N, CA, C and O of each residue as an XYZ file, in Angstrom:
692
protein
N       0.830     -1.186      0.000
C       0.000      0.000      0.000
C       0.880      1.257      0.000
O       1.929      1.297      0.642
N       0.438      2.254     -0.718
C       1.172      3.514     -0.836
C       0.965      4.351      0.424
O      -0.163      4.529      0.884
N       2.061      4.860      0.973
C       1.989      5.784      2.107
C       1.503      7.133      1.586
O       1.936      7.588      0.528
N       0.603      7.768      2.331
C       0.061      9.078      1.949
C       0.440     10.113      3.001
O       0.306      9.882      4.203
N       0.915     11.252      2.522
C       1.225     12.384      3.391
C       0.536     13.619      2.832
O       0.428     13.777      1.616
N       0.072     14.490      3.713
C      -0.566     15.743      3.305
C       0.251     16.884      3.891
O       0.541     16.911      5.087
N       0.615     17.823      3.028
C       1.360     18.995      3.490
C       0.798     20.245      2.816
O       0.126     20.170      1.787
N       1.084     21.373      3.411
C       0.821     22.654      2.753
C       2.174     23.197      2.336
O       3.111     23.218      3.135
N       2.284     23.637      1.085
C       3.562     24.168      0.662
C       3.641     24.414     -0.822
O       2.636     24.434     -1.533
N       4.865     24.599     -1.268
C       5.178     24.889     -2.661
C       5.676     23.602     -3.315
O       6.767     23.123     -3.005
N       4.883     23.053     -4.211
C       5.213     21.782     -4.844
C       6.527     21.858     -5.620
O       7.199     20.843     -5.802
N       6.894     23.055     -6.079
C       8.121     23.193     -6.870
C       9.380     23.054     -6.023
O      10.478     22.940     -6.568
N       9.241     23.061     -4.708
C      10.400     22.969     -3.808
C      10.611     21.551     -3.267
O      11.599     21.294     -2.578
N       9.701     20.640     -3.570
C       9.762     19.306     -2.965
C      10.829     18.430     -3.617
O      10.955     18.381     -4.841
N      11.581     17.749     -2.780
C      12.602     16.820     -3.260
C      11.982     15.428     -3.316
O      12.126     14.616     -2.402
N      11.298     15.190     -4.408
C      10.635     13.912     -4.665
C      11.059     13.454     -6.064
O      11.669     14.215     -6.815
N      10.734     12.224     -6.401
C      11.092     11.729     -7.726
C      10.291     12.428     -8.817
O      10.820     12.726     -9.888
N       9.009     12.691     -8.544
C       8.164     13.353     -9.544
C       7.157     14.260     -8.874
O       6.604     13.937     -7.822
N       6.926     15.410     -9.507
C       5.804     16.253     -9.111
C       4.806     16.222    -10.262
O       5.174     16.074    -11.427
N       3.546     16.366     -9.906
C       2.487     16.387    -10.908
C       2.103     17.827    -11.184
O       1.943     18.637    -10.272
N       1.962     18.121    -12.459
C       1.546     19.435    -12.904
C       0.079     19.374    -13.315
O      -0.285     18.620    -14.218
N      -0.753     20.155    -12.665
C      -2.153     20.296    -13.075
C      -2.148     21.207    -14.292
O      -2.369     22.413    -14.189
N      -1.895     20.610    -15.435
C      -1.649     21.341    -16.677
C      -2.938     21.638    -17.425
O      -4.011     21.148    -17.074
N      -2.806     22.456    -18.468
C      -3.892     22.573    -19.434
C      -3.559     21.626    -20.588
O      -2.465     21.061    -20.629
N      -4.479     21.451    -21.510
C      -4.290     20.466    -22.591
C      -3.142     20.796    -23.532
O      -2.634     19.904    -24.210
N      -2.721     22.052    -23.592
C      -1.609     22.421    -24.484
C      -0.264     21.984    -23.913
O       0.687     21.763    -24.663
N      -0.181     21.859    -22.586
C       1.060     21.578    -21.843
C       2.092     22.699    -21.968
O       3.263     22.499    -21.643
N       1.676     23.855    -22.428
C       2.623     24.939    -22.683
C       2.649     25.998    -21.594
O       3.108     27.117    -21.824
N       2.162     25.653    -20.415
C       2.177     26.592    -19.301
C       0.851     27.310    -19.166
O       0.050     27.341    -20.101
N       0.629     27.877    -18.019
C      -0.620     28.577    -17.750
C      -0.531     29.274    -16.416
O       0.532     29.749    -16.016
N      -1.659     29.334    -15.727
C      -1.696     29.980    -14.424
C      -1.559     28.972    -13.304
O      -1.294     27.796    -13.552
N      -1.734     29.416    -12.093
C      -1.733     28.539    -10.926
C      -0.477     27.695    -10.821
O       0.628     28.161    -11.098
N      -0.663     26.440    -10.416
C       0.466     25.531    -10.218
C       1.202     25.281    -11.535
O       2.419     25.096    -11.538
N       0.479     25.274    -12.639
C       1.087     25.068    -13.957
C       2.125     26.150    -14.244
O       3.255     25.844    -14.624
N       1.745     27.400    -14.065
C       2.673     28.504    -14.286
C       3.848     28.462    -13.324
O       4.986     28.721    -13.714
N       3.571     28.135    -12.066
C       4.636     28.064    -11.058
C       5.660     26.981    -11.411
O       6.865     27.189    -11.272
N       5.173     25.836    -11.863
C       6.080     24.745    -12.237
C       6.908     25.138    -13.450
O       8.115     24.897    -13.475
N       6.292     25.730    -14.441
C       7.039     26.155    -15.635
C       8.093     27.203    -15.281
O       9.213     27.150    -15.788
N       7.745     28.151    -14.417
C       8.724     29.182    -14.023
C       9.898     28.554    -13.268
O      11.057     28.870    -13.536
N       9.590     27.668    -12.330
C      10.640     27.069    -11.503
C      11.528     26.101    -12.287
O      12.723     25.993    -12.011
N      10.952     25.402    -13.255
C      11.725     24.428    -14.035
C      12.600     25.098    -15.082
O      13.601     24.528    -15.516
N      12.227     26.306    -15.490
C      12.994     27.022    -16.503
C      12.477     26.759    -17.907
O      11.594     25.924    -18.105
N      13.030     27.474    -18.885
C      12.537     27.392    -20.262
C      12.710     26.007    -20.900
O      12.054     25.694    -21.893
N      13.580     25.193    -20.336
C      13.766     23.836    -20.863
C      12.483     23.025    -20.773
O      12.231     22.171    -21.623
N      11.669     23.283    -19.754
C      10.421     22.533    -19.604
C       9.479     22.819    -20.770
O       8.894     21.899    -21.341
N       9.335     24.079    -21.117
C       8.497     24.429    -22.264
C       9.027     23.761    -23.538
O       8.255     23.215    -24.326
N      10.341     23.808    -23.729
C      10.932     23.174    -24.916
C      10.683     21.671    -24.941
O      10.524     21.088    -26.014
N      10.648     21.042    -23.779
C      10.372     19.602    -23.713
C       8.895     19.295    -23.942
O       8.551     18.215    -24.422
N       8.024     20.240    -23.602
C       6.581     20.031    -23.754
C       6.098     20.230    -25.189
O       5.142     19.579    -25.610
N       6.733     21.103    -25.931
C       6.272     21.419    -27.295
C       6.122     20.167    -28.159
O       5.069     19.989    -28.771
N       7.137     19.286    -28.236
C       6.986     18.112    -29.103
C       6.003     17.057    -28.589
O       5.705     16.100    -29.303
N       5.502     17.215    -27.376
C       4.515     16.261    -26.839
C       3.146     16.451    -27.486
O       2.278     15.586    -27.370
N       2.952     17.585    -28.168
C       1.693     17.879    -28.864
C       0.470     17.827    -27.956
O      -0.573     17.287    -28.325
N       0.615     18.391    -26.777
C      -0.512     18.483    -25.858
C      -0.847     17.155    -25.204
O      -0.118     16.172    -25.334
N      -1.966     17.152    -24.498
C      -2.396     15.968    -23.750
C      -3.902     16.059    -23.541
O      -4.437     17.130    -23.254
N      -4.570     14.935    -23.688
C      -6.017     14.885    -23.459
C      -6.331     14.964    -21.966
O      -5.538     14.524    -21.133
N      -7.472     15.517    -21.641
C      -7.953     15.537    -20.258
C      -8.022     14.100    -19.744
O      -8.534     13.203    -20.414
N      -7.496     13.909    -18.542
C      -7.518     12.588    -17.918
C      -6.320     11.717    -18.237
O      -6.149     10.656    -17.636
N      -5.492     12.145    -19.169
C      -4.266     11.414    -19.524
C      -3.073     12.133    -18.894
O      -3.248     13.143    -18.212
N      -1.862     11.618    -19.118
C      -0.677     12.250    -18.554
C       0.529     12.020    -19.452
O       0.601     11.037    -20.189
N       1.470     12.949    -19.370
C       2.746     12.844    -20.081
C       3.852     13.275    -19.133
O       3.627     14.066    -18.217
N       5.052     12.747    -19.360
C       6.159     12.976    -18.427
C       7.317     13.678    -19.122
O       7.611     13.423    -20.290
N       7.967     14.564    -18.379
C       9.172     15.246    -18.842
C      10.192     15.240    -17.709
O       9.844     14.944    -16.566
N      11.442     15.562    -18.016
C      12.405     15.781    -16.928
C      11.986     16.987    -16.083
O      11.174     17.805    -16.516
N      12.541     17.087    -14.889
C      12.234     18.205    -13.995
C      13.093     19.437    -14.238
O      12.781     20.522    -13.748
N      14.165     19.274    -14.989
C      15.081     20.367    -15.306
C      15.567     21.073    -14.048
O      16.288     20.453    -13.266
N      15.217     22.324    -13.806
C      15.763     23.067    -12.662
C      15.037     22.802    -11.344
O      15.371     23.389    -10.315
N      14.059     21.930    -11.383
C      13.330     21.564    -10.156
C      14.130     20.538     -9.356
O      14.973     19.840     -9.920
N      13.877     20.438     -8.051
C      14.537     19.388     -7.282
C      14.002     17.982     -7.617
O      14.637     16.983     -7.278
N      12.865     17.907     -8.265
C      12.306     16.607     -8.663
C      12.914     16.164     -9.998
O      13.242     16.988    -10.851
N      13.056     14.849    -10.156
C      13.622     14.313    -11.399
C      12.674     14.505    -12.574
O      13.106     14.755    -13.699
N      11.367     14.385    -12.301
C      10.376     14.402    -13.362
C       9.224     15.336    -13.035
O       8.941     15.631    -11.874
N       8.557     15.797    -14.113
C       7.265     16.462    -14.002
C       6.291     15.611    -14.808
O       6.529     15.307    -15.977
N       5.204     15.236    -14.169
C       4.147     14.501    -14.858
C       2.991     15.469    -15.055
O       2.413     15.973    -14.092
N       2.665     15.717    -16.311
C       1.665     16.715    -16.676
C       0.330     16.022    -16.917
O       0.263     15.043    -17.660
N      -0.731     16.523    -16.291
C      -2.057     15.953    -16.505
C      -3.108     17.058    -16.535
O      -3.234     17.808    -15.568
N      -3.853     17.171    -17.611
C      -4.961     18.127    -17.641
C      -6.187     17.528    -16.948
O      -6.723     16.506    -17.375
N      -6.611     18.178    -15.889
C      -7.822     17.737    -15.203
C      -9.063     18.262    -15.891
O      -8.989     19.134    -16.756
N     -10.202     17.724    -15.500
C     -11.453     18.179    -16.099
C     -11.900     19.535    -15.553
O     -11.664     19.867    -14.391
N     -12.546     20.299    -16.414
C     -13.229     21.511    -15.968
C     -14.563     21.051    -15.394
O     -15.316     20.335    -16.053
N     -14.850     21.463    -14.172
C     -16.074     21.009    -13.501
C     -17.278     21.771    -14.021
O     -17.288     23.001    -14.055
N     -18.292     21.021    -14.425
C     -19.565     21.627    -14.826
C     -20.596     21.368    -13.734
O     -21.047     22.292    -13.057
N     -20.959     20.110    -13.572
C     -21.944     19.747    -12.555
C     -21.717     18.339    -12.020
O     -22.538     17.830    -11.256
N     -20.628     17.709    -12.404
C     -20.336     16.356    -11.962
C     -21.064     15.288    -12.750
O     -20.904     14.099    -12.477
N     -21.857     15.692    -13.720
C     -22.666     14.755    -14.503
C     -22.155     14.592    -15.934
O     -22.826     13.982    -16.766
N     -20.985     15.127    -16.219
C     -20.441     15.085    -17.578
C     -19.091     14.377    -17.618
O     -18.188     14.781    -18.351
N     -18.965     13.327    -16.828
C     -17.751     12.522    -16.832
C     -16.610     13.085    -16.011
O     -15.510     12.533    -16.031
N     -16.844     14.170    -15.289
C     -15.766     14.788    -14.519
C     -15.141     13.836    -13.493
O     -13.914     13.775    -13.411
N     -15.934     13.085    -12.704
C     -15.311     12.195    -11.720
C     -14.413     11.136    -12.366
O     -13.324     10.856    -11.865
N     -14.862     10.557    -13.464
C     -14.070      9.533    -14.146
C     -12.797     10.124    -14.744
O     -11.736      9.502    -14.699
N     -12.908     11.325    -15.301
C     -11.731     11.982    -15.866
C     -10.721     12.348    -14.778
O      -9.516     12.188    -14.973
N     -11.204     12.835    -13.641
C     -10.291     13.193    -12.556
C      -9.596     11.942    -12.014
O      -8.390     11.959    -11.766
N     -10.345     10.872    -11.834
C      -9.746      9.614    -11.388
C      -8.685      9.158    -12.384
O      -7.615      8.696    -11.986
N      -8.977      9.284    -13.669
C      -8.038      8.903    -14.714
C      -6.751      9.736    -14.655
O      -5.670      9.222    -14.946
N      -6.858     11.000    -14.285
C      -5.658     11.832    -14.111
C      -4.717     11.195    -13.093
O      -3.530     11.010    -13.359
N      -5.260     10.863    -11.932
C      -4.432     10.294    -10.865
C      -3.856      8.941    -11.280
O      -2.673      8.678    -11.065
N      -4.685      8.083    -11.873
C      -4.201      6.766    -12.309
C      -3.128      6.895    -13.381
O      -2.102      6.217    -13.316
N      -3.353      7.756    -14.365
C      -2.383      7.946    -15.450
C      -1.039      8.452    -14.908
O       0.021      8.011    -15.350
N      -1.096      9.368    -13.960
C       0.133      9.887    -13.352
C       0.873      8.798    -12.586
O       2.094      8.677    -12.692
N       0.139      8.012    -11.820
C       0.763      6.925    -11.065
C       1.353      5.880    -12.002
O       2.424      5.338    -11.729
N       0.668      5.593    -13.101
C       1.205      4.660    -14.099
C       2.547      5.152    -14.639
O       3.511      4.389    -14.701
N       2.610      6.430    -15.031
C       3.862      6.986    -15.555
C       4.957      7.013    -14.495
O       6.119      6.733    -14.790
N       4.589      7.347    -13.269
C       5.565      7.365    -12.173
C       6.132      5.963    -11.958
O       7.342      5.793    -11.808
N       5.263      4.975    -11.943
C       5.711      3.586    -11.787
C       6.652      3.185    -12.916
O       7.714      2.610    -12.676
N       6.252      3.493    -14.154
C       7.076      3.148    -15.327
C       8.446      3.814    -15.259
O       9.438      3.234    -15.700
N       8.508      5.025    -14.710
C       9.766      5.769    -14.619
C      10.589      5.373    -13.395
O      11.692      5.884    -13.200
N      10.064      4.469    -12.573
C      10.792      4.016    -11.393
C      10.724      4.963    -10.211
O      11.563      4.890     -9.313
N       9.747      5.845    -10.197
C       9.606      6.823     -9.103
C       9.062      6.162     -7.846
O       8.111      5.383     -7.900
N       9.672      6.480     -6.725
C       9.180      5.998     -5.427
C       8.337      7.042     -4.719
O       7.455      6.695     -3.933
N       8.595      8.328     -4.989
C       7.858      9.410     -4.335
C       7.256     10.333     -5.390
O       7.927     10.745     -6.336
N       5.970     10.648     -5.202
C       5.242     11.496     -6.147
C       4.440     12.523     -5.348
O       3.784     12.183     -4.364
N       4.501     13.771     -5.782
C       3.719     14.831     -5.142
C       2.656     15.325     -6.115
O       2.945     15.649     -7.267
N       1.425     15.375     -5.628
C       0.292     15.860     -6.408
C      -0.208     17.180     -5.864
O      -0.254     17.367     -4.648
N      -0.589     18.113     -6.749
C      -1.379     19.257     -6.308
C      -2.847     18.809     -6.280
O      -3.146     17.656     -6.592
N      -3.737     19.688     -5.918
C      -5.174     19.382     -5.923
C      -5.701     19.632     -7.337
O      -6.191     20.718     -7.646
N      -5.593     18.618     -8.183
C      -5.926     18.738     -9.603
C      -7.376     19.195     -9.796
O      -8.292     18.662     -9.170
N      -7.564     20.164    -10.650
C      -8.859     20.718    -11.082
C      -9.584     21.572    -10.042
O     -10.705     22.013    -10.294
N      -8.972     21.816     -8.877
C      -9.686     22.542     -7.822
C      -9.481     24.054     -7.871
O     -10.097     24.785     -7.094
N      -8.636     24.524     -8.761
C      -8.420     25.961     -8.886
C      -9.406     26.550     -9.877
O     -10.618     26.478     -9.672
N      -8.895     27.129    -10.942
C      -9.759     27.772    -11.937
C     -10.688     26.781    -12.643
O     -11.678     27.194    -13.246
N     -10.383     25.474    -12.576
C     -11.261     24.481    -13.209
C     -12.495     24.184    -12.355
O     -13.406     23.490    -12.806
N     -12.531     24.703    -11.124
C     -13.747     24.750    -10.336
C     -14.267     23.464     -9.709
O     -15.419     23.414     -9.280
N     -13.442     22.423     -9.648
C     -13.925     21.172     -9.055
C     -14.127     21.381     -7.553
O     -13.233     21.907     -6.890
N     -15.277     20.986     -6.999
C     -15.488     21.137     -5.548
C     -14.394     20.394     -4.764
O     -14.073     19.242     -5.058
N     -13.846     21.065     -3.789
C     -12.680     20.554     -3.069
C     -12.893     19.170     -2.471
O     -12.077     18.273     -2.680
N     -13.978     18.991     -1.732
C     -14.180     17.713     -1.046
C     -14.345     16.576     -2.042
O     -13.754     15.510     -1.868
N     -15.128     16.789     -3.065
C     -15.344     15.744     -4.079
C     -14.037     15.395     -4.786
O     -13.748     14.219     -5.007
N     -13.247     16.404     -5.142
C     -11.964     16.160     -5.816
C     -11.000     15.420     -4.892
O     -10.281     14.520     -5.324
N     -10.993     15.804     -3.627
C     -10.113     15.175     -2.647
C     -10.494     13.712     -2.433
O      -9.620     12.851     -2.338
N     -11.779     13.432     -2.357
C     -12.227     12.045     -2.190
C     -11.766     11.177     -3.353
O     -11.326     10.045     -3.153
N     -11.867     11.706     -4.560
C     -11.422     10.955     -5.746
C      -9.914     10.738     -5.684
O      -9.438      9.633     -5.943
N      -9.164     11.773     -5.347
C      -7.701     11.675     -5.287
C      -7.262     10.622     -4.277
O      -6.448      9.753     -4.591
N      -7.796     10.701     -3.077
C      -7.390      9.788     -2.007
C      -7.807      8.356     -2.337
O      -7.010      7.430     -2.184
N      -9.035      8.169     -2.782
C      -9.503      6.818     -3.118
C      -8.658      6.203     -4.232
O      -8.276      5.035     -4.154
N      -8.368      6.985     -5.260
C      -7.596      6.469     -6.396
C      -6.198      6.053     -5.961
O      -5.714      4.996     -6.367
N      -5.544      6.866     -5.144
C      -4.203      6.509     -4.654
C      -4.276      5.278     -3.759
O      -3.434      4.387     -3.869
N      -5.256      5.214     -2.885
C      -5.378      4.050     -1.986
C      -5.626      2.754     -2.748
O      -5.150      1.694     -2.342
N      -6.363      2.833     -3.842
C      -6.709      1.630     -4.603
C      -5.647      1.247     -5.624
O      -5.716      0.161     -6.200
N      -4.675      2.105     -5.858
C      -3.682      1.866     -6.900
C      -2.708      0.766     -6.480
O      -2.201      0.771     -5.358
N      -2.454     -0.160     -7.371
C      -1.473     -1.228     -7.129
C      -0.132     -0.796     -7.715
O       0.127     -0.985     -8.904
N       0.701     -0.225     -6.883
C       1.978      0.321     -7.343
C       3.058     -0.747     -7.376
O       3.102     -1.648     -6.538
N       3.922     -0.619     -8.366
C       5.117     -1.459     -8.440
C       6.285     -0.747     -7.754
O       7.009     -1.349     -6.960
N       6.460      0.526     -8.064
C       7.604      1.302     -7.559
C       7.184      2.398     -6.578
O       7.887      2.665     -5.603
N       6.047      3.028     -6.837
C       5.630      4.163     -6.018
C       5.346      3.695     -4.587
O       4.517      2.816     -4.350
N       6.063      4.314     -3.644
C       5.911      3.961     -2.228
C       5.181      5.052     -1.435
O       4.515      4.774     -0.438
N       5.324      6.302     -1.903
C       4.754      7.413     -1.143
C       4.174      8.461     -2.072
O       4.784      8.829     -3.077
N       2.984      8.939     -1.722
C       2.341     10.050     -2.417
C       2.166     11.183     -1.419
O       1.680     10.984     -0.306
N       2.568     12.365     -1.837
C       2.378     13.574     -1.039
C       1.320     14.418     -1.739
O       1.459     14.757     -2.914
N       0.266     14.752     -1.011
C      -0.708     15.713     -1.514
C      -0.251     17.071     -1.007
O      -0.322     17.357      0.188
N       0.219     17.904     -1.929
C       0.774     19.208     -1.591
C      -0.308     20.264     -1.796
O      -0.677     20.582     -2.927
N      -0.802     20.793     -0.705
C      -1.937     21.733     -0.728
C      -1.455     23.174     -0.806
O      -0.435     23.534     -0.219
N      -2.202     23.989     -1.535
C      -1.812     25.384     -1.739
C      -2.205     26.283     -0.573
O      -1.703     27.402     -0.466
N      -3.092     25.815      0.303
C      -3.429     26.623      1.477
C      -3.894     25.726      2.627
O      -4.117     24.530      2.439
N      -4.037     26.309      3.804
C      -4.395     25.552      5.000
C      -5.799     24.961      4.904
O      -6.054     23.882      5.439
N      -6.708     25.659      4.228
C      -8.074     25.143      4.067
C      -8.075     23.833      3.283
O      -8.743     22.873      3.667
N      -7.330     23.801      2.190
C      -7.258     22.589      1.376
C      -6.590     21.461      2.158
O      -7.008     20.307      2.069
N      -5.571     21.789      2.910
C      -4.888     20.789      3.737
C      -5.879     20.152      4.718
O      -5.853     18.938      4.922
N      -6.743     20.959      5.321
C      -7.761     20.437      6.249
C      -8.724     19.497      5.542
O      -9.105     18.467      6.099
N      -9.122     19.839      4.319
C     -10.037     18.988      3.551
C      -9.390     17.627      3.319
O     -10.021     16.595      3.546
N      -8.145     17.615      2.874
C      -7.438     16.346      2.642
C      -7.344     15.526      3.923
O      -7.613     14.324      3.912
N      -6.964     16.169      5.025
C      -6.808     15.430      6.285
C      -8.135     14.855      6.760
O      -8.172     13.733      7.266
N      -9.230     15.604      6.604
C     -10.557     15.104      6.984
C     -10.944     13.897      6.144
O     -11.429     12.898      6.675
N     -10.733     13.985      4.847
C     -11.084     12.885      3.944
C     -10.263     11.638      4.287
O     -10.793     10.528      4.314
N      -8.985     11.828      4.547
C      -8.130     10.684      4.890
C      -8.555     10.072      6.211
O      -8.597      8.849      6.341
N      -8.869     10.904      7.192
C      -9.310     10.406      8.499
C     -10.647      9.686      8.409
O     -10.903      8.757      9.176
N     -11.506     10.105      7.476
C     -12.837      9.487      7.332
C     -12.728      8.029      6.906
O     -13.594      7.220      7.239
N     -11.677      7.690      6.176
C     -11.504      6.309      5.744
C     -12.151      6.050      4.404
O     -13.126      6.700      4.026
N     -11.597      5.102      3.703
C     -12.027      4.809      2.333
C     -13.468      4.338      2.251
O     -14.144      4.607      1.257
N     -13.955      3.644      3.267
C     -15.332      3.136      3.199
C     -16.365      4.265      3.140
O     -17.490      4.054      2.687
N     -15.992      5.441      3.588
C     -16.915      6.575      3.558
C     -16.836      7.374      2.263
O     -17.609      8.312      2.072
N     -15.918      7.019      1.374
C     -15.680      7.849      0.205
C     -16.606      7.573     -0.966
O     -16.646      8.357     -1.913
N     -17.345      6.486     -0.924
C     -18.162      6.146     -2.087
C     -19.437      6.974     -2.172
O     -20.091      6.981     -3.215
N     -19.799      7.657     -1.121
C     -21.047      8.447     -1.136
C     -20.886      9.740     -1.878
O     -21.836     10.515     -1.982
């Protein structure tokens, strides 16, 4: 089983094997965590993303971390939340699974995730957190030993800790 840790902080400063970028479909940078990761990694990250030709929502692609302390950046475009009735939960779950698959393939033992789709994409925090935690708990990892959920503020950190404390059996509702 994968160890889970929740912290509040700057994902670009974490010394882990891979950090996840809540990217847009172009993979060419944007706002929020995406912009922060691109700035911290340097222009090499953009140059590495261009030939990837974007990424579909719910899928993931991997690049080196360049100037980041992490070896890799795994880019995943999360779903834009409408009402939860347009495949958003399945797409968000697919983001986490796709990232874990790439991390495993790359031999990563530690992976840090931001709260995918909870910023400008508008996914309700608790629902997104439940999907993230459940997906990581259910994932059968070969290499990944630890996942860090790196929260952008104390409120989000509290949501993650509450969901984790509630236990997986309560997450299906």
